[in-house]
C-alpha positions in Angstrom: 110.8 62.4 107.1 109.9 63.2 103.3 106.9 65.7 103.1 105.3 64.9 99.5 101.7 66.3 97.8 99.1 63.7 97.6 97.8 62.6 94.6 94.6 65.1 95.1 97.2 68.1 95.5 99.2 67.3 92.3 95.9 67.2 90.5 94.8 70.7 91.9 98.0 71.9 91.1 97.7 70.5 87.7 94.1 71.6 86.9 95.0 74.9 87.7 98.4 75.2 85.7 96.0 73.5 82.7 93.5 76.9 83.4 96.2 79.6 83.9 97.9 78.8 80.5 94.9 78.5 78.5 93.8 81.8 80.2 97.1 83.9 78.4 98.3 85.6 81.7 100.9 87.4 80.2 98.3 89.6 78.5 96.3 89.8 81.4 99.5 91.0 83.2 99.8 93.7 80.3 96.5 95.0 80.9 96.6 95.5 84.5 99.5 97.2 84.5 97.9 100.0 82.8 94.8 99.6 85.0 92.9 97.8 83.0 91.0 95.4 84.8 88.8 93.9 82.9 90.3 90.4 81.7 92.4 90.4 85.3 88.6 90.3 87.0 87.6 87.5 84.5 90.8 85.7 85.5 90.1 86.5 89.2 86.4 85.3 89.2 87.7 81.8 87.6 90.6 81.3 90.4 87.6 81.8 92.5 85.5 79.4 90.9 88.4 76.7 91.1 88.1 77.3 94.8 91.3 79.2 95.5 90.1 81.7 97.9 87.5 79.4 99.6 90.9 77.5 100.7 91.4 79.9 103.5 87.7 80.9 104.6 85.5 78.6 106.5 83.0 76.0 105.2 80.2 77.8 106.6 81.0 81.2 105.4 81.1 79.3 101.7 84.6 78.7 101.7 86.1 74.8 102.1 88.7 76.0 104.5 90.9 77.0 106.3 93.5 74.7 104.3 96.9 76.9 104.4 99.0 73.4 102.4 96.6 73.5 99.7 96.6 76.7 99.4 100.4 76.9 98.9 99.9 74.7 96.3 98.0 77.1 94.4 99.7 79.8 94.9 103.0 78.4 93.6 100.5 77.8 90.4 99.6 81.2 90.6 103.1 82.5 91.0 104.4 80.4 87.8 102.0 81.9 85.8 102.6 85.7 87.0 98.6 86.1 88.0 98.2 90.0 88.8 96.2 91.2 91.6 96.0 91.4 95.4 96.0 87.8 95.7 98.3 87.3 99.1 96.2 90.2 100.3 93.0 88.8 99.8 93.9 85.6 102.1 94.6 88.2 104.5 92.0 90.1 104.6 89.9 86.6 104.9 92.0 85.9 108.2 91.4 89.7 109.5 87.7 89.1 108.5 87.5 86.0 110.0 85.7 86.3 113.6 81.7 87.4 114.0 80.2 89.6 112.7 82.2 90.2 110.4 83.0 86.8 108.7 79.1 86.6 107.5 79.1 89.7 106.0 82.5 89.6 104.0 83.9 86.0 103.1 81.5 84.7 101.4 82.1 87.6 98.7 85.8 86.9 98.9 85.6 83.1 98.8 83.1 83.8 95.4 85.8 86.0 93.9 82.5 88.7 93.9 85.2 90.7 96.1 88.7 91.8 95.5 90.6 92.9 98.8 93.8 94.7 100.1 95.0 95.6 102.7 97.6 97.8 104.1 101.3 97.4 104.4 103.2 99.3 107.1 103.5 103.2 105.8 100.0 103.2 104.4 100.1 101.7 101.0 98.2 99.1 99.7 98.6 96.4 96.4 96.1 97.4 93.7 94.0 99.6 96.1 92.4 100.6 92.8 91.2 97.3 91.6 89.6 96.4 95.4 86.5 96.4 96.5 87.6 96.0 100.0 90.5 98.1 101.3 91.6 97.3 105.1 93.6 99.0 106.9 94.8 97.9 110.2 96.0 100.5 112.6 96.6 100.2 116.6 93.0 101.3 118.0 91.6 98.6 115.5 91.0 97.5 111.6 89.4 100.1 109.6 87.5 99.7 106.1 88.6 102.4 104.2 86.1 104.2 102.6 87.3 107.0 100.9 89.1 106.8 97.1 92.8 105.4 97.3 95.0 108.1 96.6 97.2 107.9 93.7 98.9 104.9 92.0 102.4 104.6 93.1 105.2 102.7 90.4 106.1 99.7 92.0 108.9 97.8 91.0 106.6 95.6 89.3 104.3 97.6 87.2 101.4 95.0 88.1 101.6 95.4 91.7 100.2 98.9 91.8 100.7 100.9 94.7 97.9 102.8 96.2 97.9 104.8 99.6 94.7 104.5 101.7 93.0 107.2 103.5 93.6 107.2 107.2 90.0 106.2 109.0 86.9 105.2 107.6 84.4 102.5 109.1 86.0 100.9 112.1 85.2 97.2 112.1 86.9 95.9 114.7 88.4 97.0 117.8 91.1 94.5 117.4 92.5 92.6 114.9 94.1 89.4 114.2 97.1 91.3 112.3 100.0 88.5 113.1 98.0 85.5 112.1 96.7 87.1 108.9 100.5 88.6 108.3 101.6 84.7 108.7 99.1 83.5 105.8 100.1 86.5 103.8 103.5 85.8 104.0 102.9 81.8 103.4 101.0 83.3 100.3 104.0 85.6 99.0 106.2 82.7 99.7 104.5 80.1 97.2 103.9 83.1 94.5 107.9 83.3 94.5 108.5 79.7 94.7 105.8 79.7 91.4 108.0 82.8 89.8 111.4 81.2 90.1 110.1 77.9 88.9 108.6 79.7 85.7 111.6 81.8 85.6 113.8 79.0 85.6 111.9 76.6 82.7 112.4 79.5 80.1 116.0 80.0 81.0 116.2 76.7 80.4 114.5 76.4 77.1 116.3 79.8 76.1 119.4 78.1 76.7 118.5 75.5 74.2 117.8 77.0 71.2 120.1 80.0 71.9 123.6 78.8 69.4 126.9 80.3 69.8 130.0 78.7 67.8 127.6 76.5 66.5 126.6 74.7 69.8 123.6 75.4 72.0 124.5 77.8 75.0 123.2 76.1 77.6 126.2 72.6 76.7 128.7 75.4 78.3 129.8 73.8 81.7 129.5 77.3 83.1 125.8 78.1 81.7 124.4 74.5 83.2 126.3 75.3 86.8 124.4 78.3 86.9 121.2 76.5 86.0 121.9 73.9 88.6 122.6 76.6 91.4 119.3 78.0 90.7 117.6 75.0 90.4 118.8 73.7 93.9 118.2 76.6 95.4 114.5 76.9 94.3 114.3 72.9 95.3 115.8 73.5 98.7 112.8 76.6 99.2 109.9 73.8 98.0 110.1 71.7 101.5 110.2 74.6 103.5 107.4 76.2 102.4 105.3 73.2 102.3 106.6 72.5 106.1 105.7 76.0 107.1 102.6 75.3 105.2 101.6 72.5 108.1 102.8 74.3 111.0 101.7 78.0 109.9 104.1 78.8 112.8 105.5 82.6 112.1 109.0 81.8 112.3 109.1 78.8 109.8 107.0 80.7 108.0 109.3 83.6 107.6 112.1 81.1 106.9 110.0 80.2 104.3 109.3 83.5 102.9 113.0 84.1 103.2 114.1 80.9 101.6 111.9 81.0 98.7 112.3 85.1 97.7 115.8 84.8 97.7 115.8 81.9 95.7 113.3 83.3 93.2 115.5 86.9 93.0 118.8 84.1 92.3 117.2 82.4 89.6 116.4 86.0 88.3 119.7 87.5 88.1 120.7 84.0 86.6 117.5 84.2 84.2 118.3 87.9 83.0 122.4 87.1 82.8 121.7 84.2 80.4 119.0 86.0 78.1 121.8 88.8 77.7 120.2 92.3 76.4 116.8 90.5 75.2 116.4 90.0 78.7 116.2 93.7 79.9 113.2 94.7 77.8 109.5 95.1 79.0 108.4 93.8 75.4 109.9 90.4 76.4 107.8 87.9 78.6 110.4 87.6 80.7 110.2 91.0 81.8 106.7 89.8 83.6 108.7 87.2 86.2 111.8 89.3 86.7 110.0 92.1 88.2 107.6 90.0 90.1 110.5 88.4 91.6 112.2 91.7 92.7 108.9 92.8 94.3 108.0 89.8 96.1 111.8 89.8 97.8 111.0 92.6 100.0 107.2 92.4 100.6 105.5 91.7 103.3 108.5 91.0 105.0 111.8 91.9 104.0 115.0 89.0 104.3 116.3 91.2 107.4 112.8 91.3 108.6 112.3 87.0 108.0 115.6 86.6 109.5 115.4 88.6 113.3 111.8 86.8 113.5 113.5 83.3 112.8 116.5 84.3 115.1 114.0 85.7 117.8 111.6 82.6 117.8 113.5 79.9 116.8 112.1 77.1 114.4 
């Protein structure tokens, strides 16, 4: 069986790619890392206008979905351009708030990009709680809307993923919430972002080794370099059908397998990119670092490799 995107899905990806290319996302990422969210919120609104967040929101609440395959298509492009912000967490919030009466209160704002949402992970920290207008804290006794100001920003491996502790308590929104279902959507979006990050790292590294010369020839002509890049390409292409297959089924084990494979492939590509760029790849000023740090942060976000493997072994594919 071959799973291929249709013409509309490919056109959607191309339109997002063109929009994000014109948006100069590296500059947005650097602003976001410093805590300046102005340019990031402007880009967030444009992403919402393109319908990305609406893909997780039913039509009756101002969305377009749910359409998990198209959501995965979109998040590959968001990862390819290293777009900052609690993107996957906003998708998870849309799932957590998807039942009445919460849906009518919150989902239109999420779909339209007026609200930025984050969800606390186990341990109480949330991505970009200082930028979010909705801060959700799942707890054993229900789903809370954290109304207190988030705690001080904690440094992350990725400076653009700003971790903030959420104060316990707040407004109890529901005595129970579909946390497992929301986690599946968050992992799907994270896997798609990781695949996009890996593809961007591969493209940038291929361009670099074509330009960099040694002994009078491009280093990309060396057999060892070709093998490293071919291995990275193979890993990413193997992750792609797992991602879209998981988007079709939305089975937690298949999504966990896709998340594991995509994040491992992106991390492997990041190591290859760093090796082939040499010392310049280590510098924060060089654009490659934006993707290198993102690949490492996504590797363990919303499910470590060990947790994903355990889920696959327990539930099976």
